[in-house]
N, CA and C atoms of all chains as a GROMACS GRO file, in nm:
protein
  615
    1MET      N    1   1.666  -6.869   7.849
    1MET     CA    2   1.783  -6.786   7.899
    1MET      C    3   1.885  -6.880   7.833
    2THR      N    4   1.970  -6.831   7.755
    2THR     CA    5   2.106  -6.902   7.733
    2THR      C    6   2.192  -6.936   7.824
    3GLU      N    7   2.269  -7.033   7.837
    3GLU     CA    8   2.357  -7.075   7.920
    3GLU      C    9   2.452  -6.958   7.937
    4GLU      N   10   2.526  -6.905   7.834
    4GLU     CA   11   2.596  -6.785   7.851
    4GLU      C   12   2.547  -6.690   7.900
    5ARG      N   13   2.412  -6.630   7.882
    5ARG     CA   14   2.362  -6.513   7.979
    5ARG      C   15   2.329  -6.552   8.117
    6MET      N   16   2.301  -6.704   8.129
    6MET     CA   17   2.266  -6.750   8.292
    6MET      C   18   2.421  -6.708   8.392
    7LYS      N   19   2.517  -6.711   8.292
    7LYS     CA   20   2.666  -6.706   8.372
    7LYS      C   21   2.688  -6.594   8.370
    8ASP      N   22   2.643  -6.504   8.245
    8ASP     CA   23   2.673  -6.337   8.294
    8ASP      C   24   2.566  -6.300   8.417
    9GLU      N   25   2.445  -6.358   8.398
    9GLU     CA   26   2.353  -6.293   8.504
    9GLU      C   27   2.412  -6.343   8.663
   10PHE      N   28   2.457  -6.479   8.649
   10PHE     CA   29   2.522  -6.485   8.780
   10PHE      C   30   2.634  -6.438   8.853
   11TYR      N   31   2.718  -6.401   8.740
   11TYR     CA   32   2.846  -6.336   8.783
   11TYR      C   33   2.808  -6.168   8.832
   12ALA      N   34   2.701  -6.105   8.767
   12ALA     CA   35   2.687  -5.982   8.794
   12ALA      C   36   2.602  -5.981   8.925
   13LEU      N   37   2.496  -6.065   8.946
   13LEU     CA   38   2.428  -6.084   9.078
   13LEU      C   39   2.541  -6.096   9.183
   14SER      N   40   2.615  -6.215   9.163
   14SER     CA   41   2.738  -6.225   9.299
   14SER      C   42   2.800  -6.116   9.310
   15GLN      N   43   2.844  -6.008   9.232
   15GLN     CA   44   2.923  -5.882   9.261
   15GLN      C   45   2.820  -5.771   9.343
   16ALA      N   46   2.678  -5.805   9.323
   16ALA     CA   47   2.614  -5.738   9.411
   16ALA      C   48   2.551  -5.790   9.521
   17PHE      N   49   2.530  -5.920   9.530
   17PHE     CA   50   2.443  -5.962   9.611
   17PHE      C   51   2.539  -6.097   9.648
   18SER      N   52   2.544  -6.148   9.794
   18SER     CA   53   2.580  -6.268   9.822
   18SER      C   54   2.518  -6.373   9.733
   19PRO      N   55   2.590  -6.495   9.687
   19PRO     CA   56   2.533  -6.602   9.636
   19PRO      C   57   2.426  -6.680   9.730
   20LYS      N   58   2.458  -6.670   9.845
   20LYS     CA   59   2.364  -6.739   9.923
   20LYS      C   60   2.237  -6.639   9.941
   21GLN      N   61   2.218  -6.543   9.868
   21GLN     CA   62   2.092  -6.442   9.897
   21GLN      C   63   1.989  -6.535   9.752
   22PHE      N   64   2.055  -6.587   9.672
   22PHE     CA   65   1.970  -6.591   9.560
   22PHE      C   66   1.993  -6.719   9.486
   23ARG      N   67   1.870  -6.761   9.420
   23ARG     CA   68   1.899  -6.875   9.341
   23ARG      C   69   1.864  -6.867   9.188
   24LEU      N   70   1.920  -6.864   9.087
   24LEU     CA   71   1.879  -6.853   8.966
   24LEU      C   72   1.878  -6.972   8.870
   25THR      N   73   1.779  -6.987   8.810
   25THR     CA   74   1.748  -7.104   8.714
   25THR      C   75   1.731  -7.026   8.554
   26SER      N   76   1.696  -7.100   8.470
   26SER     CA   77   1.676  -7.034   8.345
   26SER      C   78   1.539  -6.957   8.301
   27SER      N   79   1.470  -6.982   8.404
   27SER     CA   80   1.330  -6.933   8.405
   27SER      C   81   1.273  -6.847   8.524
   28THR      N   82   1.397  -6.863   8.619
   28THR     CA   83   1.349  -6.783   8.758
   28THR      C   84   1.453  -6.726   8.831
   29LEU      N   85   1.435  -6.623   8.880
   29LEU     CA   86   1.531  -6.565   9.005
   29LEU      C   87   1.447  -6.547   9.136
   30THR      N   88   1.504  -6.633   9.268
   30THR     CA   89   1.453  -6.600   9.370
   30THR      C   90   1.585  -6.559   9.445
   31ILE      N   91   1.531  -6.399   9.497
   31ILE     CA   92   1.621  -6.353   9.593
   31ILE      C   93   1.575  -6.305   9.710
   32ALA      N   94   1.643  -6.307   9.810
   32ALA     CA   95   1.609  -6.265   9.969
   32ALA      C   96   1.676  -6.122   9.964
   33LEU      N   97   1.598  -6.027   9.969
   33LEU     CA   98   1.638  -5.878  10.018
   33LEU      C   99   1.623  -5.818  10.139
   34GLN      N  100   1.698  -5.771  10.192
   34GLN     CA  101   1.689  -5.737  10.328
   34GLN      C  102   1.713  -5.583  10.328
   35THR      N  103   1.613  -5.531  10.398
   35THR     CA  104   1.606  -5.359  10.380
   35THR      C  105   1.696  -5.300  10.498
   36ASN      N  106   1.715  -5.160  10.522
   36ASN     CA  107   1.788  -5.103  10.608
   36ASN      C  108   1.719  -5.165  10.768
   37SER      N  109   1.590  -5.158  10.755
   37SER     CA  110   1.527  -5.181  10.898
   37SER      C  111   1.551  -5.336  10.925
   38LYS      N  112   1.640  -5.413  10.846
   38LYS     CA  113   1.678  -5.553  10.873
   38LYS      C  114   1.542  -5.657  10.833
   39ARG      N  115   1.414  -5.597  10.763
   39ARG     CA  116   1.315  -5.685  10.737
   39ARG      C  117   1.364  -5.771  10.620
   40ILE      N  118   1.319  -5.890  10.606
   40ILE     CA  119   1.376  -5.957  10.489
   40ILE      C  120   1.243  -6.003  10.395
   41TYR      N  121   1.271  -5.948  10.265
   41TYR     CA  122   1.153  -6.009  10.171
   41TYR      C  123   1.193  -6.096  10.078
   42THR      N  124   1.124  -6.202  10.040
   42THR     CA  125   1.151  -6.296   9.927
   42THR      C  126   1.082  -6.248   9.778
   43VAL      N  127   1.170  -6.210   9.682
   43VAL     CA  128   1.146  -6.160   9.573
   43VAL      C  129   1.163  -6.289   9.453
   44ARG      N  130   1.067  -6.292   9.379
   44ARG     CA  131   1.042  -6.405   9.267
   44ARG      C  132   1.075  -6.330   9.127
   45MET      N  133   1.140  -6.361   9.040
   45MET     CA  134   1.138  -6.286   8.900
   45MET      C  135   1.125  -6.400   8.811
   46GLU      N  136   1.013  -6.372   8.747
   46GLU     CA  137   0.993  -6.492   8.630
   46GLU      C  138   1.019  -6.462   8.511
   47LEU      N  139   1.114  -6.546   8.434
   47LEU     CA  140   1.191  -6.488   8.310
   47LEU      C  141   1.123  -6.554   8.189
   48VAL      N  142   1.069  -6.502   8.138
   48VAL     CA  143   1.000  -6.557   8.005
   48VAL      C  144   1.075  -6.485   7.895
   49ASN      N  145   1.149  -6.573   7.811
   49ASN     CA  146   1.220  -6.539   7.706
   49ASN      C  147   1.305  -6.397   7.739
   50HIS      N  148   1.355  -6.434   7.862
   50HIS     CA  149   1.484  -6.373   7.921
   50HIS      C  150   1.595  -6.370   7.820
   51PRO      N  151   1.666  -6.242   7.798
   51PRO     CA  152   1.670  -6.098   7.832
   51PRO      C  153   1.568  -5.997   7.737
   52TYR      N  154   1.474  -6.057   7.654
   52TYR     CA  155   1.398  -5.998   7.555
   52TYR      C  156   1.286  -5.931   7.627
   53ASN      N  157   1.213  -6.001   7.731
   53ASN     CA  158   1.108  -5.954   7.762
   53ASN      C  159   1.141  -5.908   7.899
   54VAL      N  160   1.044  -5.800   7.956
   54VAL     CA  161   1.076  -5.754   8.081
   54VAL      C  162   1.018  -5.851   8.208
   55PRO      N  163   1.089  -5.890   8.309
   55PRO     CA  164   1.062  -6.011   8.376
   55PRO      C  165   0.928  -5.971   8.462
   56GLU      N  166   0.857  -6.057   8.509
   56GLU     CA  167   0.750  -6.043   8.604
   56GLU      C  168   0.816  -6.033   8.750
   57VAL      N  169   0.792  -5.951   8.811
   57VAL     CA  170   0.858  -5.933   8.969
   57VAL      C  171   0.743  -5.932   9.054
   58TYR      N  172   0.758  -6.059   9.161
   58TYR     CA  173   0.649  -6.058   9.271
   58TYR      C  174   0.696  -6.046   9.385
   59VAL      N  175   0.674  -6.037   9.504
   59VAL     CA  176   0.702  -6.030   9.642
   59VAL      C  177   0.634  -6.154   9.692
   60THR      N  178   0.724  -6.274   9.716
   60THR     CA  179   0.634  -6.399   9.754
   60THR      C  180   0.639  -6.389   9.892
   61ASP      N  181   0.710  -6.344   9.980
   61ASP     CA  182   0.680  -6.330  10.123
   61ASP      C  183   0.754  -6.190  10.192
   62PRO      N  184   0.670  -6.170  10.235
   62PRO     CA  185   0.546  -6.157  10.324
   62PRO      C  186   0.434  -6.183  10.177
   63LYS      N  187   0.342  -6.259  10.219
   63LYS     CA  188   0.222  -6.293  10.131
   63LYS      C  189   0.080  -6.265  10.176
   64PRO      N  190   0.006  -6.116  10.132
   64PRO     CA  191   0.079  -6.049  10.045
   64PRO      C  192   0.117  -5.937  10.125
   65LEU      N  193   0.194  -5.858  10.041
   65LEU     CA  194   0.222  -5.720  10.102
   65LEU      C  195   0.103  -5.638  10.136
   66THR      N  196   0.098  -5.560  10.252
   66THR     CA  197  -0.030  -5.508  10.275
   66THR      C  198   0.015  -5.370  10.303
   67ASP      N  199  -0.089  -5.258  10.250
   67ASP     CA  200  -0.056  -5.124  10.262
   67ASP      C  201  -0.053  -5.072  10.405
   68TYR      N  202  -0.076  -4.945  10.420
   68TYR     CA  203  -0.074  -4.852  10.552
   68TYR      C  204  -0.178  -4.898  10.624
   69THR      N  205  -0.320  -4.889  10.537
   69THR     CA  206  -0.422  -4.944  10.598
   69THR      C  207  -0.438  -5.098  10.635
   70GLY      N  208  -0.367  -5.172  10.587
   70GLY     CA  209  -0.374  -5.320  10.648
   70GLY      C  210  -0.442  -5.388  10.484
   71LYS      N  211  -0.468  -5.293  10.393
   71LYS     CA  212  -0.534  -5.390  10.288
   71LYS      C  213  -0.413  -5.452  10.186
   72PRO      N  214  -0.463  -5.557  10.156
   72PRO     CA  215  -0.371  -5.653  10.063
   72PRO      C  216  -0.337  -5.572   9.915
   73MET      N  217  -0.228  -5.555   9.877
   73MET     CA  218  -0.150  -5.494   9.761
   73MET      C  219  -0.169  -5.622   9.643
   74LEU      N  220  -0.287  -5.656   9.617
   74LEU     CA  221  -0.295  -5.742   9.500
   74LEU      C  222  -0.347  -5.703   9.335
   75GLU      N  223  -0.346  -5.563   9.369
   75GLU     CA  224  -0.415  -5.505   9.257
   75GLU      C  225  -0.317  -5.424   9.187
   76ALA      N  226  -0.355  -5.376   9.054
   76ALA     CA  227  -0.260  -5.270   9.000
   76ALA      C  228  -0.311  -5.145   9.049
   77SER      N  229  -0.206  -5.077   9.081
   77SER     CA  230  -0.222  -4.964   9.164
   77SER      C  231  -0.124  -4.851   9.107
   78HIS      N  232  -0.137  -4.743   9.043
   78HIS     CA  233  -0.059  -4.641   8.990
   78HIS      C  234   0.038  -4.569   9.077
   79PRO      N  235  -0.057  -4.521   9.204
   79PRO     CA  236   0.017  -4.420   9.274
   79PRO      C  237   0.116  -4.535   9.372
   80MET      N  238   0.084  -4.677   9.352
   80MET     CA  239   0.166  -4.759   9.449
   80MET      C  240   0.275  -4.867   9.395
   81HIS      N  241   0.270  -4.837   9.263
   81HIS     CA  242   0.365  -4.867   9.166
   81HIS      C  243   0.348  -5.040   9.164
   82THR      N  244   0.229  -5.077   9.161
   82THR     CA  245   0.191  -5.231   9.162
   82THR      C  246   0.117  -5.271   9.054
   83LEU      N  247   0.119  -5.406   8.980
   83LEU     CA  248   0.046  -5.456   8.904
   83LEU      C  249  -0.044  -5.572   8.961
   84THR      N  250  -0.123  -5.628   8.876
   84THR     CA  251  -0.232  -5.712   8.922
   84THR      C  252  -0.136  -5.858   8.966
   85GLY      N  253  -0.147  -5.861   9.077
   85GLY     CA  254  -0.071  -5.982   9.176
   85GLY      C  255  -0.145  -6.144   9.154
   86LYS      N  256  -0.053  -6.251   9.155
   86LYS     CA  257  -0.131  -6.370   9.151
   86LYS      C  258  -0.056  -6.454   9.252
   87ASN      N  259  -0.139  -6.572   9.295
   87ASN     CA  260  -0.088  -6.666   9.384
   87ASN      C  261  -0.095  -6.573   9.547
   88GLY      N  262  -0.146  -6.462   9.559
   88GLY     CA  263  -0.139  -6.398   9.676
   88GLY      C  264  -0.031  -6.327   9.688
   89TRP      N  265   0.084  -6.308   9.570
   89TRP     CA  266   0.186  -6.252   9.564
   89TRP      C  267   0.168  -6.084   9.522
   90THR      N  268   0.243  -5.999   9.554
   90THR     CA  269   0.205  -5.892   9.525
   90THR      C  270   0.305  -5.855   9.395
   91ARG      N  271   0.273  -5.792   9.313
   91ARG     CA  272   0.344  -5.774   9.192
   91ARG      C  273   0.393  -5.620   9.156
   92ILE      N  274   0.526  -5.610   9.166
   92ILE     CA  275   0.564  -5.478   9.145
   92ILE      C  276   0.628  -5.417   9.023
   93CYS      N  277   0.601  -5.292   9.002
   93CYS     CA  278   0.655  -5.231   8.877
   93CYS      C  279   0.819  -5.220   8.892
   94HIS      N  280   0.863  -5.246   8.800
   94HIS     CA  281   1.019  -5.172   8.794
   94HIS      C  282   1.029  -5.121   8.654
   95TYR      N  283   1.125  -5.196   8.567
   95TYR     CA  284   1.158  -5.131   8.431
   95TYR      C  285   1.034  -5.120   8.369
   96GLY      N  286   1.020  -5.012   8.286
   96GLY     CA  287   0.934  -4.978   8.180
   96GLY      C  288   0.959  -5.055   8.057
   97TYR      N  289   0.864  -5.072   7.971
   97TYR     CA  290   0.880  -5.165   7.856
   97TYR      C  291   0.971  -5.073   7.746
   98THR      N  292   0.961  -4.952   7.755
   98THR     CA  293   1.029  -4.873   7.686
   98THR      C  294   1.181  -4.842   7.743
   99GLN      N  295   1.202  -4.861   7.848
   99GLN     CA  296   1.345  -4.879   7.898
   99GLN      C  297   1.421  -5.013   7.918
  100TRP      N  298   1.343  -5.124   7.871
  100TRP     CA  299   1.397  -5.256   7.879
  100TRP      C  300   1.452  -5.281   7.744
  101HIS      N  301   1.598  -5.340   7.786
  101HIS     CA  302   1.646  -5.366   7.657
  101HIS      C  303   1.732  -5.500   7.714
  102PRO      N  304   1.770  -5.580   7.612
  102PRO     CA  305   1.859  -5.716   7.661
  102PRO      C  306   1.997  -5.666   7.757
  103GLY      N  307   2.027  -5.551   7.749
  103GLY     CA  308   2.136  -5.506   7.810
  103GLY      C  309   2.120  -5.467   7.949
  104VAL      N  310   1.996  -5.485   7.993
  104VAL     CA  311   1.950  -5.460   8.127
  104VAL      C  312   1.974  -5.608   8.206
  105TYR      N  313   2.040  -5.612   8.320
  105TYR     CA  314   2.065  -5.753   8.388
  105TYR      C  315   1.995  -5.764   8.510
  106LEU      N  316   1.968  -5.858   8.570
  106LEU     CA  317   1.864  -5.900   8.678
  106LEU      C  318   1.914  -5.832   8.808
  107TYR      N  319   2.061  -5.811   8.815
  107TYR     CA  320   2.091  -5.745   8.942
  107TYR      C  321   2.039  -5.597   8.946
  108GLN      N  322   2.052  -5.553   8.824
  108GLN     CA  323   1.970  -5.388   8.833
  108GLN      C  324   1.842  -5.391   8.850
  109VAL      N  325   1.770  -5.523   8.801
  109VAL     CA  326   1.618  -5.506   8.857
  109VAL      C  327   1.632  -5.516   9.021
  110ALA      N  328   1.716  -5.615   9.084
  110ALA     CA  329   1.712  -5.637   9.214
  110ALA      C  330   1.717  -5.540   9.287
  111VAL      N  331   1.806  -5.440   9.225
  111VAL     CA  332   1.846  -5.293   9.300
  111VAL      C  333   1.725  -5.181   9.302
  112LYS      N  334   1.642  -5.203   9.170
  112LYS     CA  335   1.534  -5.129   9.159
  112LYS      C  336   1.437  -5.151   9.294
  113VAL      N  337   1.410  -5.311   9.261
  113VAL     CA  338   1.307  -5.352   9.389
  113VAL      C  339   1.354  -5.339   9.525
  114ARG      N  340   1.519  -5.374   9.557
  114ARG     CA  341   1.551  -5.318   9.708
  114ARG      C  342   1.535  -5.160   9.719
  115VAL      N  343   1.536  -5.086   9.654
  115VAL     CA  344   1.467  -4.939   9.654
  115VAL      C  345   1.304  -4.931   9.658
  116TRP      N  346   1.248  -5.016   9.597
  116TRP     CA  347   1.091  -5.001   9.581
  116TRP      C  348   1.066  -5.076   9.744
  117LEU      N  349   1.132  -5.141   9.787
  117LEU     CA  350   1.124  -5.198   9.934
  117LEU      C  351   1.130  -5.070  10.023
  118GLU      N  352   1.227  -5.002  10.029
  118GLU     CA  353   1.294  -4.902  10.102
  118GLU      C  354   1.138  -4.806  10.112
  119VAL      N  355   1.089  -4.766  10.017
  119VAL     CA  356   1.007  -4.705   9.961
  119VAL      C  357   0.863  -4.741  10.024
  120TYR      N  358   0.841  -4.842  10.017
  120TYR     CA  359   0.723  -4.904  10.062
  120TYR      C  360   0.706  -4.903  10.242
  121GLU      N  361   0.847  -4.942  10.275
  121GLU     CA  362   0.861  -4.914  10.420
  121GLU      C  363   0.840  -4.752  10.472
  122THR      N  364   0.864  -4.665  10.398
  122THR     CA  365   0.840  -4.517  10.420
  122THR      C  366   0.671  -4.525  10.395
  123HIS      N  367   0.607  -4.574  10.290
  123HIS     CA  368   0.472  -4.574  10.285
  123HIS      C  369   0.425  -4.611  10.411
  124LEU      N  370   0.471  -4.741  10.486
  124LEU     CA  371   0.398  -4.775  10.599
  124LEU      C  372   0.426  -4.711  10.711
  125LYS      N  373   0.537  -4.640  10.713
  125LYS     CA  374   0.555  -4.518  10.830
  125LYS      C  375   0.428  -4.397  10.811
  126THR      N  376   0.408  -4.343  10.665
  126THR     CA  377   0.373  -4.247  10.671
  126THR      C  378   0.253  -4.224  10.606
  127GLY      N  379   0.209  -4.313  10.518
  127GLY     CA  380   0.109  -4.334  10.428
  127GLY      C  381   0.106  -4.247  10.321
  128TYR      N  382   0.223  -4.209  10.267
  128TYR     CA  383   0.232  -4.170  10.143
  128TYR      C  384   0.248  -4.258  10.038
  129PRO      N  385   0.163  -4.256   9.919
  129PRO     CA  386   0.198  -4.348   9.846
  129PRO      C  387   0.344  -4.343   9.760
  130LEU      N  388   0.371  -4.451   9.694
  130LEU     CA  389   0.510  -4.471   9.641
  130LEU      C  390   0.554  -4.377   9.548
  131ASP      N  391   0.416  -4.337   9.484
  131ASP     CA  392   0.467  -4.236   9.362
  131ASP      C  393   0.514  -4.082   9.389
  132ARG      N  394   0.499  -4.070   9.549
  132ARG     CA  395   0.546  -3.931   9.584
  132ARG      C  396   0.710  -3.921   9.570
  133TYR      N  397   0.755  -4.072   9.573
  133TYR     CA  398   0.925  -4.079   9.545
  133TYR      C  399   0.976  -4.148   9.423
  134LEU      N  400   0.872  -4.215   9.367
  134LEU     CA  401   0.922  -4.282   9.254
  134LEU      C  402   0.841  -4.226   9.121
  135THR      N  403   0.952  -4.227   8.990
  135THR     CA  404   0.856  -4.170   8.912
  135THR      C  405   0.829  -4.278   8.838
  136THR      N  406   0.715  -4.235   8.755
  136THR     CA  407   0.648  -4.341   8.687
  136THR      C  408   0.638  -4.317   8.513
  137ALA      N  409   0.659  -4.421   8.465
  137ALA     CA  410   0.650  -4.427   8.306
  137ALA      C  411   0.532  -4.517   8.253
  138GLU      N  412   0.459  -4.479   8.172
  138GLU     CA  413   0.333  -4.557   8.104
  138GLU      C  414   0.420  -4.656   8.012
  139GLY      N  415   0.365  -4.781   8.033
  139GLY     CA  416   0.391  -4.863   7.920
  139GLY      C  417   0.531  -4.933   7.964
  140MET      N  418   2.288  -3.567  12.050
  140MET     CA  419   2.277  -3.681  11.916
  140MET      C  420   2.425  -3.725  11.907
  141SER      N  421   2.430  -3.855  11.920
  141SER     CA  422   2.572  -3.910  11.880
  141SER      C  423   2.584  -3.925  11.755
  142PHE      N  424   2.706  -3.934  11.694
  142PHE     CA  425   2.750  -3.941  11.554
  142PHE      C  426   2.686  -4.063  11.490
  143TRP      N  427   2.704  -4.178  11.572
  143TRP     CA  428   2.657  -4.294  11.524
  143TRP      C  429   2.482  -4.280  11.507
  144LYS      N  430   2.430  -4.240  11.620
  144LYS     CA  431   2.280  -4.208  11.590
  144LYS      C  432   2.247  -4.142  11.464
  145LYS      N  433   2.322  -4.020  11.457
  145LYS     CA  434   2.275  -3.960  11.323
  145LYS      C  435   2.304  -4.035  11.200
  146ASN      N  436   2.423  -4.153  11.207
  146ASN     CA  437   2.423  -4.200  11.103
  146ASN      C  438   2.319  -4.320  11.077
  147GLN      N  439   2.280  -4.369  11.173
  147GLN     CA  440   2.158  -4.478  11.166
  147GLN      C  441   2.023  -4.396  11.104
  148GLN      N  442   2.027  -4.277  11.122
  148GLN     CA  443   1.878  -4.202  11.080
  148GLN      C  444   1.896  -4.177  10.939
  149ALA      N  445   2.031  -4.147  10.905
  149ALA     CA  446   2.061  -4.123  10.748
  149ALA      C  447   2.050  -4.244  10.674
  150ASN      N  448   2.039  -4.352  10.736
  150ASN     CA  449   2.023  -4.469  10.646
  150ASN      C  450   1.905  -4.532  10.676
  151ASP      N  451   1.773  -4.451  10.746
  151ASP     CA  452   1.635  -4.492  10.778
  151ASP      C  453   1.595  -4.483  10.628
  152CYS      N  454   1.466  -4.562  10.609
  152CYS     CA  455   1.384  -4.583  10.467
  152CYS      C  456   1.349  -4.443  10.458
  153THR      N  457   1.311  -4.360  10.521
  153THR     CA  458   1.241  -4.232  10.508
  153THR      C  459   1.378  -4.156  10.426
  154GLU      N  460   1.459  -4.164  10.480
  154GLU     CA  461   1.587  -4.066  10.422
  154GLU      C  462   1.616  -4.138  10.305
  155VAL      N  463   1.632  -4.249  10.285
  155VAL     CA  464   1.648  -4.311  10.156
  155VAL      C  465   1.530  -4.274  10.046
  156SER      N  466   1.412  -4.291  10.091
  156SER     CA  467   1.312  -4.242   9.959
  156SER      C  468   1.327  -4.063   9.956
  157GLU      N  469   1.350  -4.002  10.038
  157GLU     CA  470   1.382  -3.861  10.019
  157GLU      C  471   1.486  -3.846   9.938
  158VAL      N  472   1.616  -3.904   9.919
  158VAL     CA  473   1.712  -3.894   9.835
  158VAL      C  474   1.668  -3.928   9.719
  159ILE      N  475   1.587  -4.036   9.659
  159ILE     CA  476   1.528  -4.037   9.549
  159ILE      C  477   1.445  -3.934   9.530
  160LYS      N  478   1.365  -3.921   9.581
  160LYS     CA  479   1.278  -3.792   9.554
  160LYS      C  480   1.324  -3.652   9.498
  161ASN      N  481   1.437  -3.645   9.591
  161ASN     CA  482   1.533  -3.533   9.566
  161ASN      C  483   1.604  -3.530   9.436
  162GLN      N  484   1.653  -3.660   9.403
  162GLN     CA  485   1.715  -3.684   9.266
  162GLN      C  486   1.630  -3.659   9.142
  163HIS      N  487   1.469  -3.700   9.174
  163HIS     CA  488   1.365  -3.673   9.061
  163HIS      C  489   1.362  -3.511   9.036
  164ASP      N  490   1.355  -3.445   9.167
  164ASP     CA  491   1.342  -3.303   9.170
  164ASP      C  492   1.469  -3.246   9.126
  165GLY      N  493   1.573  -3.278   9.093
  165GLY     CA  494   1.669  -3.207   9.050
  165GLY      C  495   1.774  -3.200   9.143
  166ASN      N  496   1.755  -3.210   9.273
  166ASN     CA  497   1.857  -3.185   9.364
  166ASN      C  498   1.938  -3.313   9.409
  167ARG      N  499   2.051  -3.285   9.335
  167ARG     CA  500   2.145  -3.416   9.288
  167ARG      C  501   2.285  -3.389   9.408
  168GLY      N  502   2.237  -3.344   9.513
  168GLY     CA  503   2.378  -3.322   9.625
  168GLY      C  504   2.407  -3.459   9.662
  169VAL      N  505   2.309  -3.546   9.670
  169VAL     CA  506   2.326  -3.672   9.757
  169VAL      C  507   2.266  -3.808   9.656
  170GLU      N  508   2.366  -3.914   9.662
  170GLU     CA  509   2.334  -4.059   9.600
  170GLU      C  510   2.320  -4.152   9.691
  171LEU      N  511   2.235  -4.252   9.648
  171LEU     CA  512   2.278  -4.393   9.721
  171LEU      C  513   2.343  -4.466   9.669
  172ILE      N  514   2.437  -4.534   9.761
  172ILE     CA  515   2.519  -4.651   9.733
  172ILE      C  516   2.461  -4.783   9.818
  173MET      N  517   2.464  -4.906   9.761
  173MET     CA  518   2.429  -5.032   9.828
  173MET      C  519   2.560  -5.075   9.849
  174ASN      N  520   2.614  -5.102   9.971
  174ASN     CA  521   2.718  -5.127  10.025
  174ASN      C  522   2.711  -5.286  10.026
  175GLU      N  523   2.855  -5.326  10.060
  175GLU     CA  524   2.881  -5.476  10.078
  175GLU      C  525   2.780  -5.553  10.172
  176ASP      N  526   2.704  -5.488  10.265
  176ASP     CA  527   2.630  -5.555  10.379
  176ASP      C  528   2.495  -5.555  10.297
  177GLY      N  529   2.476  -5.484  10.170
  177GLY     CA  530   2.372  -5.449  10.142
  177GLY      C  531   2.266  -5.394  10.171
  178GLU      N  532   2.323  -5.299  10.270
  178GLU     CA  533   2.247  -5.173  10.307
  178GLU      C  534   2.264  -5.033  10.235
  179MET      N  535   2.147  -4.978  10.195
  179MET     CA  536   2.128  -4.851  10.130
  179MET      C  537   2.164  -4.747  10.220
  180VAL      N  538   2.310  -4.687  10.161
  180VAL     CA  539   2.345  -4.579  10.227
  180VAL      C  540   2.354  -4.430  10.129
  181ALA      N  541   2.309  -4.315  10.204
  181ALA     CA  542   2.321  -4.202  10.140
  181ALA      C  543   2.455  -4.144  10.144
  182VAL      N  544   2.535  -4.054  10.040
  182VAL     CA  545   2.664  -4.056  10.031
  182VAL      C  546   2.661  -3.919   9.922
  183PRO      N  547   2.714  -3.784   9.983
  183PRO     CA  548   2.747  -3.690   9.894
  183PRO      C  549   2.792  -3.731   9.752
  184SER      N  550   2.727  -3.673   9.668
  184SER     CA  551   2.775  -3.699   9.550
  184SER      C  552   2.912  -3.682   9.495
  185SER      N  553   3.005  -3.609   9.559
  185SER     CA  554   3.131  -3.572   9.552
  185SER      C  555   3.214  -3.690   9.594
  186GLN      N  556   3.143  -3.761   9.675
  186GLN     CA  557   3.213  -3.890   9.744
  186GLN      C  558   3.179  -4.017   9.693
  187VAL      N  559   3.084  -4.031   9.573
  187VAL     CA  560   3.017  -4.156   9.532
  187VAL      C  561   3.141  -4.222   9.486
  188ASP      N  562   3.217  -4.175   9.401
  188ASP     CA  563   3.312  -4.226   9.330
  188ASP      C  564   3.433  -4.337   9.408
  189SER      N  565   3.425  -4.248   9.531
  189SER     CA  566   3.556  -4.324   9.615
  189SER      C  567   3.493  -4.422   9.730
  190VAL      N  568   3.356  -4.450   9.711
  190VAL     CA  569   3.285  -4.526   9.793
  190VAL      C  570   3.247  -4.661   9.729
  191ASP      N  571   3.306  -4.796   9.810
  191ASP     CA  572   3.264  -4.899   9.740
  191ASP      C  573   3.133  -4.926   9.745
  192GLY      N  574   3.075  -5.030   9.636
  192GLY     CA  575   2.946  -5.041   9.644
  192GLY      C  576   2.857  -5.051   9.506
  193ILE      N  577   2.725  -5.075   9.511
  193ILE     CA  578   2.686  -5.063   9.396
  193ILE      C  579   2.596  -4.904   9.364
  194LYS      N  580   2.622  -4.819   9.282
  194LYS     CA  581   2.554  -4.694   9.292
  194LYS      C  582   2.425  -4.717   9.219
  195ALA      N  583   2.339  -4.686   9.328
  195ALA     CA  584   2.172  -4.735   9.339
  195ALA      C  585   2.110  -4.645   9.246
  196THR      N  586   2.154  -4.525   9.272
  196THR     CA  587   2.074  -4.390   9.241
  196THR      C  588   2.047  -4.429   9.056
  197GLU      N  589   2.145  -4.423   9.006
  197GLU     CA  590   2.122  -4.420   8.853
  197GLU      C  591   2.042  -4.555   8.823
  198ILE      N  592   1.989  -4.632   8.867
  198ILE     CA  593   1.940  -4.757   8.853
  198ILE      C  594   1.793  -4.708   8.910
  199ALA      N  595   1.782  -4.660   9.000
  199ALA     CA  596   1.668  -4.627   9.085
  199ALA      C  597   1.603  -4.486   9.042
  200LYS      N  598   1.675  -4.409   8.946
  200LYS     CA  599   1.618  -4.308   8.876
  200LYS      C  600   1.555  -4.351   8.724
  201LYS      N  601   1.536  -4.429   8.717
  201LYS     CA  602   1.492  -4.514   8.561
  201LYS      C  603   1.360  -4.499   8.614
  202ASP      N  604   1.272  -4.474   8.540
  202ASP     CA  605   1.102  -4.458   8.565
  202ASP      C  606   1.048  -4.609   8.581
  203TYR      N  607   0.979  -4.617   8.670
  203TYR     CA  608   0.923  -4.742   8.723
  203TYR      C  609   0.795  -4.754   8.611
  204TYR      N  610   0.776  -4.845   8.573
  204TYR     CA  611   0.655  -4.860   8.469
  204TYR      C  612   0.504  -4.883   8.535
  205MET      N  613   0.413  -4.847   8.456
  205MET     CA  614   0.275  -4.915   8.512
  205MET      C  615   0.244  -4.959   8.377
   0.00000   0.00000   0.00000
């Protein structure tokens, strides 16, 4: 990521989140997201060739996320909007490749993740899969 | 039920999820705003422009990929 893009990303993130919540480097964004229930999740975005590639997004704490039945969410699951995890981290789906373009900023990804987390907590209460609430695009 | 209690329930994760689902289903009467405290709140569409915060609905409506 260029220095100029990093400045723009930092500025945009700072408009949406407290600078105390996140740490941005040229290759990663780590951000703490608190849901309405006051649970806090740590999210790591891995930025390879950003902003041209879709970032990989992992929840690193809790590690791993578990589903309604208590099963770790480390596998790709269409109904749960997850991809194959790594290091015990749950990898979550966000923007599709067809929707991603360099004009998408990381704060927008963080907002999508924030919504994903609310829906995840709904899943923990109800057992309904996440795709009951979130639409899915292939690729 | 007190107003405060009702308000808290409107911000429950299930309610937030239902707003997103309703948006996808074409019922656009309520939208989500992430306010300065980081809380997702449901706001009538007619009031969205007068509420400070990040308009989360448009962002969340983009398809989640697989």
